[in-house]
N, C-alpha and C positions, 0 to 999 in steps of 0.2 A: 541575853547572850552571856554565857559563862566565860569569865576571864581565866585564861589558862594559868596565870601566875598567882591568882588569889583564891582559886577554887579548892585548894588542897584542904583548907580547914572548914569548908562549908558543907554542912550535912545535906543541904538542899542540892548542892552540886553532886554529891555522891548518889543521891536518889535519882537525879536527872540522868546520870550515866548508868544507872542500874547496878551500882556497886554496893555490896553488902557492907553495912556500917561497922561490923566487927566479926572476926572469926576466932577470937581468943578462946571461945568455949569449944571449938571444934577439935582441939588437940590437947591431950593430957599435959598438965603443966610440967611433968618430969621429962617429957620428950622434947629434944631441941629441934626436931625436924617438923616443920609445918607442911603437912600434906593432907589437907582436909578432904581431898577427893582422890587421893592416891596418885598413881603415876601410870604413864603409858611408856613402858620401857624406861629409858633414862630421862624422859621428859615428865616433869611434875605437872599434873593438870592444874589449871588455874583454880583459884579458891572457890568460885561459885559457878554453877551451871550457866547463870545469866551472863557472866563475864566471858566464859568460854564460848558461848553462843555468839556473842558480839565479836569476839576474836575470830571465830570461824567465818562469820559473815564478811569481815574485813579481808580475810584471806581470799574469799570468793570475789570480792570487788577488785582486789589487787590482780587476780588472775584475769578478770575481764578487762581491766585497764591495760594490762600488758599483753593481751592477745587481740581481741577484736578491736578495741579502741586504738591500740598502738598500730595495728595494721592500717586502719583508716587514716590515722595521723600521718604515718609514713607515706602512704599513697598521696595524700594531699600535699605534703612537703615536696614530693617528687613533681607533682603537677605545677606547683608554684615555682619551683626551681627551674623547670623547663620554660615556663612562661617568662621568667626573668633572665633566661639565657645563661644560667649558671652551669658550670662544669659539674656533672654528677659525681666526679671522682676528685673533687677539690674541696678544701676546707673553706669556710666562710667566716668572716670576722663576726664576733658575737653580736655587735650592734646591728650589723646587716641581717644576721639570722633572726634576731628578735623583731626587726622591722618587717621582714618578709613573711615570717611564719607566726609571730607571737600574737597576732590578733585574729587569726583564722579560726572560725568556730570548731571545726573538726580537730584541729591541733590543740586548741585550748581546752576543749572538753576533756580530752585524754589527760592533759596536764593537771587540770583541776580535780578530776576524779581521783587520780593517783595520789596527789599531794594531800587532798582533804581526808582521804581514807587513812593515809599515813599519820597525819596529825591526830585524827580521832583515836587511832590505835594507841598512840603515845598517851593521850589524855586519859583514856579509861584505865590503862595500866598504872600510870602515875597516881591517879586517884585511889586505885585499889590498894596499892602497896602502902601509900601514905595513910590510908584510912585505918590501917592496923600497923602503923609504923613501929610501935613499941615491940610488938610480937616479932616482926621481921628483923628488927635490929637485934633483939635477944637471940634469935635463931643464928644470925651471923656471928654474934659474939661467942655463942656456944661452940660453933664450928672453928673459930679462929685458931684454937689451940689443939684441935683434933687432927689425927692423921688417918690414912697415910698422907705423906707429903707435908709441906710446911708453908706457912704464910708469913712473909717478912714485910711489914709495913714500915715506912719511914716518914713520920709526921713532920720532920724538919726539912724534907726535900723541897727544893724550889721548883714550883710548877710553872713551866714556860707559858707565856701569854698565848701562844698559838694553840695550846691545848684547851683553853678555857671557853671556846665557843660551844654553842649548843649544836654540835654536829648532828646531822640528820634531823635537826629541829627537835632533838630529844630534850625534854624539859630538864634544865640544869646541866646539860651536857654529860660528859663521862666523869668529870672530876667534881661537879658541884651538886650532885644528887645522891644521897646515900643508897638509893635503890636503882642506880644507873645500870647495874648488871642485870637485875630482874627485868627492867624495861627493855633493855637492849636485846635480851635473849628472846623474849616473846615477840617483840616487834620485828626482829630479823627473821623469825620463823614465818611472819607474814611476807617479808621480802622474798623468802625462798619458796613462797606458795605452799607452805606446809610440807616441803620435800626435804627438810633437814631436821626433822624432829628427833632423830636418833644420831645426829651429827654425821649424816651420810656424806655430805659434801666435804667436810673436814677430813673424814676418813679417806675419801678419794684423793684429796690433796696430799695427805700423808703418803698414800700409796704411790703417788706420782713423784714424790721427792726422791731424787737419786741418792745413792750411797757412795761415799768416797771410793776411789778406785782400789784402795787397799782393803776395803771392806770393814775398816775399823769405825765403830760408832759407840763411843763411850760416853760422850757428853753432847747434849742437844740444847739449843736455846731458841725460844720463840719470842721475838721482839714485838712489842705492841700486842701482847697476847689477848687483851680484852677479857672475855669471860673464859679463856683457856681452852676453847674447843680444839684448836690445832695442836696445842701442847699436849693435851690428853691423847689425841689421835696419834701423835708421834710416839708417845710413851707406849701406846698399845701396839704400834708397829715395831718398836725397839724396846721390849720390856726390860732388858738388862741395862739400858742406858740411864744415865743421870740426866733427867729432863728438867729444864727451868723455863719459866715464862715470866717476862717482865713487862710492866706497864707503868705509866705515870699515875693512873687513876686507881686510887685505893678502893672505891666502891666496886669497880669492875673486878679487881683482884680478889676481894672478899667473896664475891659471888662465884668467881672461878674456883677458888679453893673449896668452898662449900660444895660445889657441884662435883669437883674431882674426888672429894672424900666420899660422897654418895656413890660415885661410879667405882671407887676403889683404886684410883690412879695415883701412884706415888710421884707427884710432881711438886717442885718447889716454885711457889709464886712470890715474886719480890717486886717491891715498888722502886723502880729505877728508870733512868732516862735511856731511851734507845740510842742516843748519840753520846752517852757517857755511862756505859754499863757498869764500870768499876770491876769488871772481870779481868783476869790476867791475860797477857798476850798469848795467842795460840791455844786458848783453853778449850775451844769447842771443835767437834768434828763436823757438826751441821748447825747452821743458823737459818731459821725460817721466819717468815712473816706473812701475814694475811691482811690484805687491804689496809695496810698501814700508810703507805707512802703518799697516797692522794689526800691524806688527812693532815699532812705536815707541809711546811713551807719548802720551797726548792732548796733553800740554804740548809734547812734541817735534814732534808733527804740526802744531800751530799755528805753531811756529817755522819748520818746513820750508816750510809754505805761504807765510809771509811772506818767507822767503828766496827762494823761487821767483819771487815777484812782483818782488822787488828786482832780481834778475839778468836778468829779461826786459825787453826793450824794449817801448815802448808798441805795442799791437797784437799782441804776442807771445802764443804759445799755451802753456798749461799743460795737459798731458794725463796725469793721474794715474790709472792703472788699479788698481783694488782692489775688494774686496767692496763691494757696494752697501749703504750704511748706511740707505738708504730703501726697501729691498726689503720687500714685504708681510710683516708679522709673522705668526707662527703658533707653536703649541706645539712643533712639530717643529723649526722654525728656531731657537727659543730653546734647545732641547736640543742641537742640532747645534753651535751656537756655544759652549755651555758645555763640551761634550765636547772640542771642538777646543782650547779654552783649557786644560782640565784634563789631558787625556791626550796631547795633541800638543805640549804646552809652548808654546802660543801665549800668552805671558805677558800681552800687552797687548790681546788680542782683545776682551775685554769692554769695555775703555775705548774701543776703536775703534768697537765696535758702538753705543755710546751717543753717539757723535759725529755731529752733523749736518754731514757733510762739505761738502755744497753750501753750507750757510749759512756755514761757515768760509771757504770760497773767496770768497763775496760780501763778508764782513766785511773780508777782506784786500785787497779792491780789484779783484776779477775780475768781469767779466760772465760768467755761468755758463749753459751750455746742457747739458741732460741728453741725452746720446747713448747711453743704455743700449741694448745690443743691436747697436750699430754695429760692435763688434769681436767676433771669434769667442770662444767660451768662455762662462764664467759670471760674468764680472766686470762690475760697473757701470761706465759710462763717462761721466764728467763732463768737460767741456771748459771751461777758464777762459781768457778773453781779457783781457789786462792793459789796463785803461782808460788812455787817454792822460792 
């Protein structure tokens, strides 16, 4: 059995996962861009055919787990709920949901297939990029000072404890692995079932983001930008705007900047806290975020909302995309949130689920509209407009 935390330096582990031990000779030394197998549009292909084949296989497993297996799991949860006399339109306490559904074979098979595939994907990517770590680090270093756009890192920044978890079970998390951006990008492509290889979803989210009533869009900020996909999509929608993306995780930002340079997007990526951005009052016309809030504590979420209001100008738009905290409850939904929290290391998911996000926006001083369904995907869409 290969230990996920010690396998990075083991050549036998690399062989076991089918990862090429080196790709240093596949790219001329003078070129900073490592693309040994070219790219498919804006998606760089993985460095070996074997690795790409494994990645494609996991995409197929993920589709199966979230289609046929999930249908069977939901049906079984419905049967068990009815047998237990549960209200099909009511939430269930996590402990009760786990007791009722967590040992049923049909339910657990779906859970295990999904999470095992997820972990395997992380492992093969982590091993691949670390196996040629010097080359990939040199690539990022070469891009750090290139444009268009800028990368501003802050090595002295205090990293909050709530960000140090291995979110999604990603090895090292977002702040503790130099290749966090690489791993996140390809692993989330599995999550999207290969339907976001050209940032299609992020482009649809940018398209759904409203414009201030006066039509002015000079400055845009993406908080918790990760690898910068939404920030780039917002720049493509508003090409004359000054677009910034901030995140606490330097590895994610370095990958975001490298990728934006390749795409040709003039975006500034900076290492800053979402709850303490250090931008001036009323500086931005639009502030966006994508699946940020369920990754932070409820306390941090409220602070981030207040900060978004502070840095928006009157009439400015706040567009935070995340799971809909007011979605219709059900026993299956309760179990799904619990499993995500417990087995996908979504540490703060239960806190987020208990938060009335729309009410918090209103308390902070936003006029709130519910635009659920306006954007592609499964995320609730609340729009906050800063009151004058």
